[in-house]
C-alpha atoms as an extended CHARMM CRD file, in Angstrom:
* protein
*
       283  EXT
         1         1  UNK       CA           -147.5290000000     -139.9680000000      125.7030000000  PROA      1               0.0000000000
         2         2  UNK       CA           -145.3130000000     -139.2320000000      122.6660000000  PROA      2               0.0000000000
         3         3  UNK       CA           -146.8480000000     -135.7970000000      122.3020000000  PROA      3               0.0000000000
         4         4  UNK       CA           -146.2640000000     -135.0330000000      125.9850000000  PROA      4               0.0000000000
         5         5  UNK       CA           -142.6840000000     -136.3100000000      125.6940000000  PROA      5               0.0000000000
         6         6  UNK       CA           -141.9500000000     -134.0140000000      122.7530000000  PROA      6               0.0000000000
         7         7  UNK       CA           -143.1450000000     -131.0160000000      124.7290000000  PROA      7               0.0000000000
         8         8  UNK       CA           -141.8140000000     -132.0360000000      128.1520000000  PROA      8               0.0000000000
         9         9  UNK       CA           -138.5050000000     -133.7750000000      127.3710000000  PROA      9               0.0000000000
        10        10  UNK       CA           -136.2400000000     -130.7390000000      127.6320000000  PROA      10              0.0000000000
        11        11  UNK       CA           -138.3390000000     -129.3130000000      130.4810000000  PROA      11              0.0000000000
        12        12  UNK       CA           -137.8000000000     -132.4980000000      132.5140000000  PROA      12              0.0000000000
        13        13  UNK       CA           -134.0370000000     -132.0480000000      132.0360000000  PROA      13              0.0000000000
        14        14  UNK       CA           -134.2620000000     -128.5410000000      133.5180000000  PROA      14              0.0000000000
        15        15  UNK       CA           -136.5230000000     -129.7270000000      136.3400000000  PROA      15              0.0000000000
        16        16  UNK       CA           -133.9890000000     -132.4010000000      137.2740000000  PROA      16              0.0000000000
        17        17  UNK       CA           -131.1120000000     -130.0080000000      137.9910000000  PROA      17              0.0000000000
        18        18  UNK       CA           -132.1170000000     -128.6000000000      141.3910000000  PROA      18              0.0000000000
        19        19  UNK       CA           -133.3590000000     -131.8770000000      142.9580000000  PROA      19              0.0000000000
        20        20  UNK       CA           -130.2610000000     -133.6610000000      141.6240000000  PROA      20              0.0000000000
        21        21  UNK       CA           -127.8620000000     -131.1450000000      143.1890000000  PROA      21              0.0000000000
        22        22  UNK       CA           -129.6920000000     -131.2420000000      146.5420000000  PROA      22              0.0000000000
        23        23  UNK       CA           -130.2610000000     -134.9910000000      146.8380000000  PROA      23              0.0000000000
        24        24  UNK       CA           -126.8380000000     -136.0530000000      145.5490000000  PROA      24              0.0000000000
        25        25  UNK       CA           -125.2520000000     -133.3400000000      147.7030000000  PROA      25              0.0000000000
        26        26  UNK       CA           -126.9100000000     -134.7860000000      150.8220000000  PROA      26              0.0000000000
        27        27  UNK       CA           -125.6680000000     -138.2860000000      149.9760000000  PROA      27              0.0000000000
        28        28  UNK       CA           -122.1620000000     -136.9410000000      149.3660000000  PROA      28              0.0000000000
        29        29  UNK       CA           -122.1240000000     -135.1260000000      152.7100000000  PROA      29              0.0000000000
        30        30  UNK       CA           -123.0320000000     -138.4130000000      154.3800000000  PROA      30              0.0000000000
        31        31  UNK       CA           -120.2000000000     -140.0450000000      152.4100000000  PROA      31              0.0000000000
        32        32  UNK       CA           -117.7470000000     -137.4010000000      153.6000000000  PROA      32              0.0000000000
        33        33  UNK       CA           -118.7800000000     -138.0330000000      157.2030000000  PROA      33              0.0000000000
        34        34  UNK       CA           -118.4920000000     -141.8320000000      156.8610000000  PROA      34              0.0000000000
        35        35  UNK       CA           -115.1200000000     -141.4960000000      155.1100000000  PROA      35              0.0000000000
        36        36  UNK       CA           -113.7830000000     -139.0970000000      157.7520000000  PROA      36              0.0000000000
        37        37  UNK       CA           -113.0400000000     -136.4780000000      155.1000000000  PROA      37              0.0000000000
        38        38  UNK       CA           -112.4090000000     -132.9210000000      156.2710000000  PROA      38              0.0000000000
        39        39  UNK       CA           -114.5160000000     -130.1190000000      154.7780000000  PROA      39              0.0000000000
        40        40  UNK       CA           -112.0260000000     -127.4590000000      155.8840000000  PROA      40              0.0000000000
        41        41  UNK       CA           -108.9630000000     -128.4370000000      153.9080000000  PROA      41              0.0000000000
        42        42  UNK       CA           -108.2990000000     -129.8190000000      150.4700000000  PROA      42              0.0000000000
        43        43  UNK       CA           -107.0880000000     -133.4060000000      150.7280000000  PROA      43              0.0000000000
        44        44  UNK       CA           -105.9070000000     -136.0510000000      148.3020000000  PROA      44              0.0000000000
        45        45  UNK       CA           -108.4860000000     -138.7520000000      148.9090000000  PROA      45              0.0000000000
        46        46  UNK       CA           -107.3920000000     -142.3110000000      149.5440000000  PROA      46              0.0000000000
        47        47  UNK       CA           -108.8700000000     -144.9670000000      147.2530000000  PROA      47              0.0000000000
        48        48  UNK       CA           -111.1050000000     -146.0910000000      150.1210000000  PROA      48              0.0000000000
        49        49  UNK       CA           -112.4190000000     -142.5420000000      150.6030000000  PROA      49              0.0000000000
        50        50  UNK       CA           -112.9510000000     -142.1720000000      146.8410000000  PROA      50              0.0000000000
        51        51  UNK       CA           -114.8870000000     -145.4480000000      146.9010000000  PROA      51              0.0000000000
        52        52  UNK       CA           -117.1490000000     -144.1950000000      149.6970000000  PROA      52              0.0000000000
        53        53  UNK       CA           -117.8260000000     -140.8720000000      147.9180000000  PROA      53              0.0000000000
        54        54  UNK       CA           -118.5370000000     -142.4900000000      144.5420000000  PROA      54              0.0000000000
        55        55  UNK       CA           -120.8950000000     -145.0270000000      146.1140000000  PROA      55              0.0000000000
        56        56  UNK       CA           -122.6750000000     -142.1690000000      147.9040000000  PROA      56              0.0000000000
        57        57  UNK       CA           -122.9390000000     -140.2990000000      144.5820000000  PROA      57              0.0000000000
        58        58  UNK       CA           -124.2980000000     -143.4090000000      142.8710000000  PROA      58              0.0000000000
        59        59  UNK       CA           -126.9360000000     -143.9280000000      145.5860000000  PROA      59              0.0000000000
        60        60  UNK       CA           -127.9740000000     -140.2850000000      145.3520000000  PROA      60              0.0000000000
        61        61  UNK       CA           -128.1830000000     -140.4890000000      141.5520000000  PROA      61              0.0000000000
        62        62  UNK       CA           -130.2360000000     -143.6920000000      141.6920000000  PROA      62              0.0000000000
        63        63  UNK       CA           -132.5840000000     -142.0750000000      144.2080000000  PROA      63              0.0000000000
        64        64  UNK       CA           -133.3130000000     -138.9000000000      142.2520000000  PROA      64              0.0000000000
        65        65  UNK       CA           -133.6280000000     -140.7100000000      138.9030000000  PROA      65              0.0000000000
        66        66  UNK       CA           -135.9360000000     -143.3240000000      140.4080000000  PROA      66              0.0000000000
        67        67  UNK       CA           -138.1630000000     -140.5830000000      141.8090000000  PROA      67              0.0000000000
        68        68  UNK       CA           -138.2780000000     -138.7880000000      138.4480000000  PROA      68              0.0000000000
        69        69  UNK       CA           -138.9810000000     -141.9760000000      136.4940000000  PROA      69              0.0000000000
        70        70  UNK       CA           -141.6360000000     -143.1170000000      138.9710000000  PROA      70              0.0000000000
        71        71  UNK       CA           -143.4730000000     -139.8720000000      139.6710000000  PROA      71              0.0000000000
        72        72  UNK       CA           -142.6180000000     -137.4440000000      136.8500000000  PROA      72              0.0000000000
        73        73  UNK       CA           -142.3420000000     -139.6790000000      133.7880000000  PROA      73              0.0000000000
        74        74  UNK       CA           -144.4260000000     -142.5480000000      135.2170000000  PROA      74              0.0000000000
        75        75  UNK       CA           -142.1250000000     -145.1000000000      133.5790000000  PROA      75              0.0000000000
        76        76  UNK       CA           -140.1970000000     -148.1080000000      134.8420000000  PROA      76              0.0000000000
        77        77  UNK       CA           -136.6680000000     -147.3450000000      136.0000000000  PROA      77              0.0000000000
        78        78  UNK       CA           -135.1340000000     -149.8750000000      133.5950000000  PROA      78              0.0000000000
        79        79  UNK       CA           -136.4570000000     -147.8160000000      130.6740000000  PROA      79              0.0000000000
        80        80  UNK       CA           -133.4650000000     -145.5410000000      131.2140000000  PROA      80              0.0000000000
        81        81  UNK       CA           -131.6750000000     -148.2310000000      129.1870000000  PROA      81              0.0000000000
        82        82  UNK       CA           -130.8170000000     -150.9900000000      131.6540000000  PROA      82              0.0000000000
        83        83  UNK       CA           -132.2270000000     -154.0610000000      129.9200000000  PROA      83              0.0000000000
        84        84  UNK       CA           -129.4160000000     -156.5840000000      130.2100000000  PROA      84              0.0000000000
        85        85  UNK       CA           -130.7070000000     -159.3660000000      127.9260000000  PROA      85              0.0000000000
        86        86  UNK       CA           -128.4180000000     -160.0110000000      124.9200000000  PROA      86              0.0000000000
        87        87  UNK       CA           -126.0040000000     -157.2420000000      125.9800000000  PROA      87              0.0000000000
        88        88  UNK       CA           -122.9770000000     -159.4570000000      126.6810000000  PROA      88              0.0000000000
        89        89  UNK       CA           -121.2760000000     -158.3200000000      123.4710000000  PROA      89              0.0000000000
        90        90  UNK       CA           -121.7980000000     -154.6540000000      124.4080000000  PROA      90              0.0000000000
        91        91  UNK       CA           -120.2130000000     -155.1720000000      127.8250000000  PROA      91              0.0000000000
        92        92  UNK       CA           -117.2200000000     -157.0380000000      126.4280000000  PROA      92              0.0000000000
        93        93  UNK       CA           -116.7210000000     -154.6040000000      123.5440000000  PROA      93              0.0000000000
        94        94  UNK       CA           -116.6900000000     -151.6080000000      125.8840000000  PROA      94              0.0000000000
        95        95  UNK       CA           -114.0350000000     -153.1560000000      128.1370000000  PROA      95              0.0000000000
        96        96  UNK       CA           -111.8290000000     -154.1810000000      125.2100000000  PROA      96              0.0000000000
        97        97  UNK       CA           -112.0630000000     -150.8000000000      123.4500000000  PROA      97              0.0000000000
        98        98  UNK       CA           -111.1390000000     -148.8920000000      126.6200000000  PROA      98              0.0000000000
        99        99  UNK       CA           -108.1400000000     -151.1750000000      127.1990000000  PROA      99              0.0000000000
       100       100  UNK       CA           -106.9420000000     -150.8890000000      123.5860000000  PROA      100             0.0000000000
       101       101  UNK       CA           -107.2040000000     -147.0740000000      123.5780000000  PROA      101             0.0000000000
       102       102  UNK       CA           -105.2610000000     -146.6190000000      126.8120000000  PROA      102             0.0000000000
       103       103  UNK       CA           -102.6500000000     -149.2580000000      125.9650000000  PROA      103             0.0000000000
       104       104  UNK       CA           -102.1520000000     -147.6430000000      122.5400000000  PROA      104             0.0000000000
       105       105  UNK       CA           -101.7380000000     -144.2020000000      124.0880000000  PROA      105             0.0000000000
       106       106  UNK       CA            -99.3670000000     -145.4770000000      126.7830000000  PROA      106             0.0000000000
       107       107  UNK       CA            -97.0060000000     -147.3440000000      124.4470000000  PROA      107             0.0000000000
       108       108  UNK       CA            -97.1190000000     -144.5630000000      121.8420000000  PROA      108             0.0000000000
       109       109  UNK       CA            -96.0020000000     -142.0250000000      124.4500000000  PROA      109             0.0000000000
       110       110  UNK       CA            -93.1960000000     -144.3480000000      125.5860000000  PROA      110             0.0000000000
       111       111  UNK       CA            -91.9430000000     -144.6770000000      121.9970000000  PROA      111             0.0000000000
       112       112  UNK       CA            -92.0230000000     -140.8740000000      121.6320000000  PROA      112             0.0000000000
       113       113  UNK       CA            -90.1550000000     -140.4620000000      124.9610000000  PROA      113             0.0000000000
       114       114  UNK       CA            -93.0230000000     -138.4050000000      126.3530000000  PROA      114             0.0000000000
       115       115  UNK       CA            -93.2130000000     -140.5420000000      129.4990000000  PROA      115             0.0000000000
       116       116  UNK       CA            -90.6050000000     -142.5020000000      131.4560000000  PROA      116             0.0000000000
       117       117  UNK       CA            -91.7360000000     -145.5320000000      133.4390000000  PROA      117             0.0000000000
       118       118  UNK       CA            -90.3470000000     -145.4830000000      136.9840000000  PROA      118             0.0000000000
       119       119  UNK       CA            -92.0630000000     -148.2540000000      138.8970000000  PROA      119             0.0000000000
       120       120  UNK       CA            -94.8310000000     -150.8690000000      139.0710000000  PROA      120             0.0000000000
       121       121  UNK       CA            -97.1280000000     -150.9790000000      142.0800000000  PROA      121             0.0000000000
       122       122  UNK       CA            -99.5100000000     -153.9540000000      142.2110000000  PROA      122             0.0000000000
       123       123  UNK       CA           -101.7850000000     -153.8540000000      145.2760000000  PROA      123             0.0000000000
       124       124  UNK       CA           -104.7980000000     -156.1930000000      145.1840000000  PROA      124             0.0000000000
       125       125  UNK       CA           -106.8670000000     -154.1390000000      147.6330000000  PROA      125             0.0000000000
       126       126  UNK       CA           -106.2540000000     -150.9500000000      145.6360000000  PROA      126             0.0000000000
       127       127  UNK       CA           -107.0720000000     -152.7740000000      142.3920000000  PROA      127             0.0000000000
       128       128  UNK       CA           -110.4320000000     -153.9840000000      143.7420000000  PROA      128             0.0000000000
       129       129  UNK       CA           -111.3290000000     -150.6250000000      145.2880000000  PROA      129             0.0000000000
       130       130  UNK       CA           -110.4840000000     -148.7400000000      142.0960000000  PROA      130             0.0000000000
       131       131  UNK       CA           -112.6780000000     -151.1480000000      140.1000000000  PROA      131             0.0000000000
       132       132  UNK       CA           -115.5090000000     -150.2440000000      142.4860000000  PROA      132             0.0000000000
       133       133  UNK       CA           -114.7830000000     -146.5220000000      142.1570000000  PROA      133             0.0000000000
       134       134  UNK       CA           -114.8330000000     -146.4550000000      138.3690000000  PROA      134             0.0000000000
       135       135  UNK       CA           -117.8180000000     -148.7840000000      138.1140000000  PROA      135             0.0000000000
       136       136  UNK       CA           -119.8300000000     -146.4620000000      140.3870000000  PROA      136             0.0000000000
       137       137  UNK       CA           -118.6970000000     -143.3990000000      138.4170000000  PROA      137             0.0000000000
       138       138  UNK       CA           -119.5850000000     -144.9130000000      135.0420000000  PROA      138             0.0000000000
       139       139  UNK       CA           -123.0240000000     -146.0990000000      136.1610000000  PROA      139             0.0000000000
       140       140  UNK       CA           -123.8510000000     -142.7560000000      137.8160000000  PROA      140             0.0000000000
       141       141  UNK       CA           -122.7570000000     -140.5870000000      134.9020000000  PROA      141             0.0000000000
       142       142  UNK       CA           -124.2540000000     -142.7710000000      132.1750000000  PROA      142             0.0000000000
       143       143  UNK       CA           -127.6170000000     -143.0360000000      133.9340000000  PROA      143             0.0000000000
       144       144  UNK       CA           -127.6970000000     -139.2730000000      134.3120000000  PROA      144             0.0000000000
       145       145  UNK       CA           -126.1300000000     -138.0160000000      131.0680000000  PROA      145             0.0000000000
       146       146  UNK       CA           -127.2830000000     -140.6280000000      128.5740000000  PROA      146             0.0000000000
       147       147  UNK       CA           -130.1430000000     -142.4670000000      130.2890000000  PROA      147             0.0000000000
       148       148  UNK       CA           -132.0000000000     -139.4030000000      131.5160000000  PROA      148             0.0000000000
       149       149  UNK       CA           -130.6830000000     -136.2310000000      129.8580000000  PROA      149             0.0000000000
       150       150  UNK       CA           -129.9400000000     -137.4920000000      126.3380000000  PROA      150             0.0000000000
       151       151  UNK       CA           -133.0800000000     -139.6560000000      126.2400000000  PROA      151             0.0000000000
       152       152  UNK       CA           -135.3290000000     -136.7500000000      127.1960000000  PROA      152             0.0000000000
       153       153  UNK       CA           -133.6170000000     -134.3870000000      124.7650000000  PROA      153             0.0000000000
       154       154  UNK       CA           -134.1810000000     -137.0060000000      122.0490000000  PROA      154             0.0000000000
       155       155  UNK       CA           -137.9160000000     -136.7360000000      122.7070000000  PROA      155             0.0000000000
       156       156  UNK       CA           -137.8440000000     -132.9860000000      122.0890000000  PROA      156             0.0000000000
       157       157  UNK       CA           -135.1770000000     -132.6110000000      119.4090000000  PROA      157             0.0000000000
       158       158  UNK       CA           -133.4030000000     -134.3460000000      116.5490000000  PROA      158             0.0000000000
       159       159  UNK       CA           -131.3080000000     -137.2790000000      117.8490000000  PROA      159             0.0000000000
       160       160  UNK       CA           -128.0000000000     -135.6770000000      116.8890000000  PROA      160             0.0000000000
       161       161  UNK       CA           -128.8930000000     -132.3060000000      118.3960000000  PROA      161             0.0000000000
       162       162  UNK       CA           -129.7670000000     -134.1740000000      121.5970000000  PROA      162             0.0000000000
       163       163  UNK       CA           -126.3950000000     -135.9550000000      121.4090000000  PROA      163             0.0000000000
       164       164  UNK       CA           -124.4820000000     -132.6880000000      120.9590000000  PROA      164             0.0000000000
       165       165  UNK       CA           -126.3350000000     -130.8710000000      123.7580000000  PROA      165             0.0000000000
       166       166  UNK       CA           -125.9700000000     -133.7640000000      126.2140000000  PROA      166             0.0000000000
       167       167  UNK       CA           -122.2630000000     -134.0230000000      125.3300000000  PROA      167             0.0000000000
       168       168  UNK       CA           -121.8040000000     -130.3020000000      125.9740000000  PROA      168             0.0000000000
       169       169  UNK       CA           -123.4800000000     -130.7100000000      129.3550000000  PROA      169             0.0000000000
       170       170  UNK       CA           -121.2560000000     -133.7190000000      130.0760000000  PROA      170             0.0000000000
       171       171  UNK       CA           -118.1510000000     -131.6450000000      129.2870000000  PROA      171             0.0000000000
       172       172  UNK       CA           -119.3620000000     -128.6620000000      131.3240000000  PROA      172             0.0000000000
       173       173  UNK       CA           -120.1060000000     -130.9190000000      134.3030000000  PROA      173             0.0000000000
       174       174  UNK       CA           -116.3700000000     -131.7320000000      134.3650000000  PROA      174             0.0000000000
       175       175  UNK       CA           -115.2400000000     -128.1560000000      133.7690000000  PROA      175             0.0000000000
       176       176  UNK       CA           -114.4250000000     -127.6300000000      137.4600000000  PROA      176             0.0000000000
       177       177  UNK       CA           -111.9360000000     -130.5010000000      137.4410000000  PROA      177             0.0000000000
       178       178  UNK       CA           -108.3220000000     -129.5120000000      138.1910000000  PROA      178             0.0000000000
       179       179  UNK       CA           -105.7880000000     -128.9350000000      135.4100000000  PROA      179             0.0000000000
       180       180  UNK       CA           -108.4580000000     -128.3670000000      132.7500000000  PROA      180             0.0000000000
       181       181  UNK       CA           -107.3300000000     -127.0610000000      129.3470000000  PROA      181             0.0000000000
       182       182  UNK       CA           -109.0670000000     -126.3220000000      126.0540000000  PROA      182             0.0000000000
       183       183  UNK       CA           -107.9580000000     -129.6680000000      124.6120000000  PROA      183             0.0000000000
       184       184  UNK       CA           -109.1530000000     -131.4510000000      127.7550000000  PROA      184             0.0000000000
       185       185  UNK       CA           -112.5570000000     -129.7820000000      127.3770000000  PROA      185             0.0000000000
       186       186  UNK       CA           -112.6340000000     -130.8350000000      123.7150000000  PROA      186             0.0000000000
       187       187  UNK       CA           -111.7380000000     -134.3590000000      124.8070000000  PROA      187             0.0000000000
       188       188  UNK       CA           -114.5830000000     -134.4230000000      127.3260000000  PROA      188             0.0000000000
       189       189  UNK       CA           -117.0180000000     -133.2690000000      124.6450000000  PROA      189             0.0000000000
       190       190  UNK       CA           -115.6690000000     -135.9720000000      122.3180000000  PROA      190             0.0000000000
       191       191  UNK       CA           -116.1100000000     -138.5350000000      125.0940000000  PROA      191             0.0000000000
       192       192  UNK       CA           -119.7530000000     -137.4730000000      125.4170000000  PROA      192             0.0000000000
       193       193  UNK       CA           -120.2830000000     -138.0260000000      121.6860000000  PROA      193             0.0000000000
       194       194  UNK       CA           -118.4820000000     -141.3660000000      121.8220000000  PROA      194             0.0000000000
       195       195  UNK       CA           -120.4730000000     -142.5890000000      124.8290000000  PROA      195             0.0000000000
       196       196  UNK       CA           -123.8230000000     -141.2870000000      123.6120000000  PROA      196             0.0000000000
       197       197  UNK       CA           -123.7110000000     -142.3260000000      119.9500000000  PROA      197             0.0000000000
       198       198  UNK       CA           -124.6780000000     -145.9670000000      120.4890000000  PROA      198             0.0000000000
       199       199  UNK       CA           -127.5940000000     -144.8780000000      122.6990000000  PROA      199             0.0000000000
       200       200  UNK       CA           -129.2530000000     -143.2520000000      119.6750000000  PROA      200             0.0000000000
       201       201  UNK       CA           -129.4900000000     -146.6620000000      118.0100000000  PROA      201             0.0000000000
       202       202  UNK       CA           -129.9360000000     -149.0310000000      120.9590000000  PROA      202             0.0000000000
       203       203  UNK       CA           -131.5690000000     -146.9660000000      123.7500000000  PROA      203             0.0000000000
       204       204  UNK       CA           -129.3740000000     -149.1290000000      125.9830000000  PROA      204             0.0000000000
       205       205  UNK       CA           -126.6760000000     -148.0700000000      128.4470000000  PROA      205             0.0000000000
       206       206  UNK       CA           -124.5230000000     -151.1620000000      128.8460000000  PROA      206             0.0000000000
       207       207  UNK       CA           -122.0420000000     -150.3330000000      126.0790000000  PROA      207             0.0000000000
       208       208  UNK       CA           -121.4550000000     -146.7230000000      127.2440000000  PROA      208             0.0000000000
       209       209  UNK       CA           -121.2700000000     -147.8700000000      130.8800000000  PROA      209             0.0000000000
       210       210  UNK       CA           -118.7270000000     -150.5430000000      129.9810000000  PROA      210             0.0000000000
       211       211  UNK       CA           -116.6440000000     -148.2210000000      127.7780000000  PROA      211             0.0000000000
       212       212  UNK       CA           -116.7470000000     -145.3760000000      130.3460000000  PROA      212             0.0000000000
       213       213  UNK       CA           -115.6560000000     -147.7850000000      133.0940000000  PROA      213             0.0000000000
       214       214  UNK       CA           -112.8490000000     -149.3270000000      131.0320000000  PROA      214             0.0000000000
       215       215  UNK       CA           -111.6170000000     -145.9610000000      129.7100000000  PROA      215             0.0000000000
       216       216  UNK       CA           -111.2250000000     -144.5350000000      133.2440000000  PROA      216             0.0000000000
       217       217  UNK       CA           -109.9320000000     -147.7190000000      134.8660000000  PROA      217             0.0000000000
       218       218  UNK       CA           -107.1490000000     -148.4510000000      132.3990000000  PROA      218             0.0000000000
       219       219  UNK       CA           -106.2620000000     -144.7800000000      132.1160000000  PROA      219             0.0000000000
       220       220  UNK       CA           -105.5800000000     -144.8900000000      135.8680000000  PROA      220             0.0000000000
       221       221  UNK       CA           -103.8410000000     -148.2890000000      135.8180000000  PROA      221             0.0000000000
       222       222  UNK       CA           -101.4510000000     -147.1320000000      133.0870000000  PROA      222             0.0000000000
       223       223  UNK       CA           -100.4200000000     -144.2140000000      135.3110000000  PROA      223             0.0000000000
       224       224  UNK       CA           -102.4130000000     -141.2780000000      133.9090000000  PROA      224             0.0000000000
       225       225  UNK       CA           -104.5600000000     -138.9110000000      135.9370000000  PROA      225             0.0000000000
       226       226  UNK       CA           -108.2570000000     -139.3350000000      135.1930000000  PROA      226             0.0000000000
       227       227  UNK       CA           -109.9420000000     -136.0550000000      134.2300000000  PROA      227             0.0000000000
       228       228  UNK       CA           -107.3310000000     -134.1340000000      136.1890000000  PROA      228             0.0000000000
       229       229  UNK       CA           -107.5180000000     -136.2780000000      139.3310000000  PROA      229             0.0000000000
       230       230  UNK       CA           -104.9620000000     -138.6920000000      140.7500000000  PROA      230             0.0000000000
       231       231  UNK       CA           -105.9440000000     -142.2990000000      141.4040000000  PROA      231             0.0000000000
       232       232  UNK       CA           -104.1490000000     -145.5220000000      142.2470000000  PROA      232             0.0000000000
       233       233  UNK       CA           -101.9030000000     -146.6240000000      139.3540000000  PROA      233             0.0000000000
       234       234  UNK       CA           -100.2510000000     -149.9540000000      138.6430000000  PROA      234             0.0000000000
       235       235  UNK       CA            -97.7160000000     -148.1910000000      136.4120000000  PROA      235             0.0000000000
       236       236  UNK       CA            -95.9220000000     -145.1400000000      137.7590000000  PROA      236             0.0000000000
       237       237  UNK       CA            -94.1770000000     -142.8120000000      135.2980000000  PROA      237             0.0000000000
       238       238  UNK       CA            -92.7190000000     -139.3370000000      134.9690000000  PROA      238             0.0000000000
       239       239  UNK       CA            -93.7340000000     -136.9090000000      132.2210000000  PROA      239             0.0000000000
       240       240  UNK       CA            -90.7290000000     -135.4090000000      130.4620000000  PROA      240             0.0000000000
       241       241  UNK       CA            -92.5600000000     -132.1580000000      129.7310000000  PROA      241             0.0000000000
       242       242  UNK       CA            -96.2960000000     -131.4240000000      129.9810000000  PROA      242             0.0000000000
       243       243  UNK       CA            -97.7570000000     -130.8280000000      126.5170000000  PROA      243             0.0000000000
       244       244  UNK       CA           -100.6710000000     -131.6990000000      124.2360000000  PROA      244             0.0000000000
       245       245  UNK       CA            -99.0330000000     -134.9840000000      123.2740000000  PROA      245             0.0000000000
       246       246  UNK       CA            -99.0350000000     -136.5210000000      126.7520000000  PROA      246             0.0000000000
       247       247  UNK       CA           -101.9660000000     -134.5940000000      128.2780000000  PROA      247             0.0000000000
       248       248  UNK       CA           -100.0120000000     -133.3060000000      131.2610000000  PROA      248             0.0000000000
       249       249  UNK       CA           -101.6380000000     -133.3600000000      134.6860000000  PROA      249             0.0000000000
       250       250  UNK       CA           -105.1570000000     -133.7150000000      133.3140000000  PROA      250             0.0000000000
       251       251  UNK       CA           -104.3750000000     -137.1540000000      131.9120000000  PROA      251             0.0000000000
       252       252  UNK       CA           -104.4660000000     -138.8420000000      128.5420000000  PROA      252             0.0000000000
       253       253  UNK       CA           -107.8830000000     -137.2690000000      127.8300000000  PROA      253             0.0000000000
       254       254  UNK       CA           -106.0300000000     -133.9570000000      127.2990000000  PROA      254             0.0000000000
       255       255  UNK       CA           -103.7430000000     -135.4830000000      124.6800000000  PROA      255             0.0000000000
       256       256  UNK       CA           -104.1440000000     -134.8280000000      120.9580000000  PROA      256             0.0000000000
       257       257  UNK       CA           -103.7710000000     -138.5860000000      120.4810000000  PROA      257             0.0000000000
       258       258  UNK       CA           -106.8490000000     -139.1510000000      122.6290000000  PROA      258             0.0000000000
       259       259  UNK       CA           -108.8550000000     -136.8050000000      120.4010000000  PROA      259             0.0000000000
       260       260  UNK       CA           -107.6730000000     -138.6100000000      117.2650000000  PROA      260             0.0000000000
       261       261  UNK       CA           -108.5980000000     -142.0070000000      118.7250000000  PROA      261             0.0000000000
       262       262  UNK       CA           -111.9910000000     -140.6600000000      119.8230000000  PROA      262             0.0000000000
       263       263  UNK       CA           -112.7700000000     -139.3810000000      116.3280000000  PROA      263             0.0000000000
       264       264  UNK       CA           -111.7470000000     -142.7300000000      114.7990000000  PROA      264             0.0000000000
       265       265  UNK       CA           -113.9630000000     -144.6300000000      117.2600000000  PROA      265             0.0000000000
       266       266  UNK       CA           -116.9140000000     -142.2910000000      116.6910000000  PROA      266             0.0000000000
       267       267  UNK       CA           -116.6870000000     -142.8950000000      112.9400000000  PROA      267             0.0000000000
       268       268  UNK       CA           -116.3720000000     -146.6700000000      113.4070000000  PROA      268             0.0000000000
       269       269  UNK       CA           -119.3240000000     -146.8450000000      115.8130000000  PROA      269             0.0000000000
       270       270  UNK       CA           -121.4610000000     -144.6640000000      113.5450000000  PROA      270             0.0000000000
       271       271  UNK       CA           -120.6220000000     -146.8410000000      110.5520000000  PROA      271             0.0000000000
       272       272  UNK       CA           -121.3130000000     -150.0400000000      112.5350000000  PROA      272             0.0000000000
       273       273  UNK       CA           -124.7740000000     -148.9920000000      113.6950000000  PROA      273             0.0000000000
       274       274  UNK       CA           -125.7290000000     -147.4450000000      110.3610000000  PROA      274             0.0000000000
       275       275  UNK       CA           -124.8050000000     -150.7180000000      108.6450000000  PROA      275             0.0000000000
       276       276  UNK       CA           -126.8860000000     -152.6850000000      111.1500000000  PROA      276             0.0000000000
       277       277  UNK       CA           -129.7790000000     -150.2890000000      110.6730000000  PROA      277             0.0000000000
       278       278  UNK       CA           -129.6180000000     -150.6470000000      106.8810000000  PROA      278             0.0000000000
       279       279  UNK       CA           -129.5050000000     -154.4530000000      107.1240000000  PROA      279             0.0000000000
       280       280  UNK       CA           -132.5530000000     -154.4530000000      109.4180000000  PROA      280             0.0000000000
       281       281  UNK       CA           -134.5000000000     -152.1480000000      107.1100000000  PROA      281             0.0000000000
       282       282  UNK       CA           -133.6460000000     -154.2270000000      104.0230000000  PROA      282             0.0000000000
       283       283  UNK       CA           -134.3890000000     -157.6150000000      105.5920000000  PROA      283             0.0000000000
């Protein structure tokens, strides 16, 4: 099996592309119909419509990955990295880190007069729907990018080459998002490294899922766009002038501060897992 994996890992990634686009596309079309979303004109989706589309995307992703795990790899679906036992710390850590990063960025930009808070808008229904949206997004993207793509590339290549390639693919998958800039693209690549690094050591997805979810959710709640897209925000602010400090219309991910925080977190996570690895080897 290991020999076959080494030869077939990267090939399975290529084989996934066409079925993924078709199957997820079908589910999304169904979502558009259920959500009453027009195909003829560009609309700003409501949170309810975003919820329907992200759930449709998640169901499509689960379907295609299940089929590939069951019939192509002949492995159990949970081997993507979904074992939940003893992962409570991972889940909590991901949520806390995402909150700290976005709160730090928000208050730093206020101090620098880069953003001006205008209003607070607390709507329980919107809060719950947006939690559902970002949970579905984080599960879908982590299953695909880390659980399937990075894992298979790790069979064929060095772990860090697999991490870099999967992170590039993650960034490119978001390259059609509105308001993209070079620093936003660098931020997306950095996010891929940040989300995929722990997977090298744990082969488990709950930390990256939790961090991805928290990063997007609190970015939206604090009033930023998320990867160039508008979502419901608890805090509403105006940007004094769009620049690389505040990230402009793409959101905090296109801020130089986001890149700095990402690099710091990558180094901390690397050091943490290397230390754990050394302790295990020496015990």
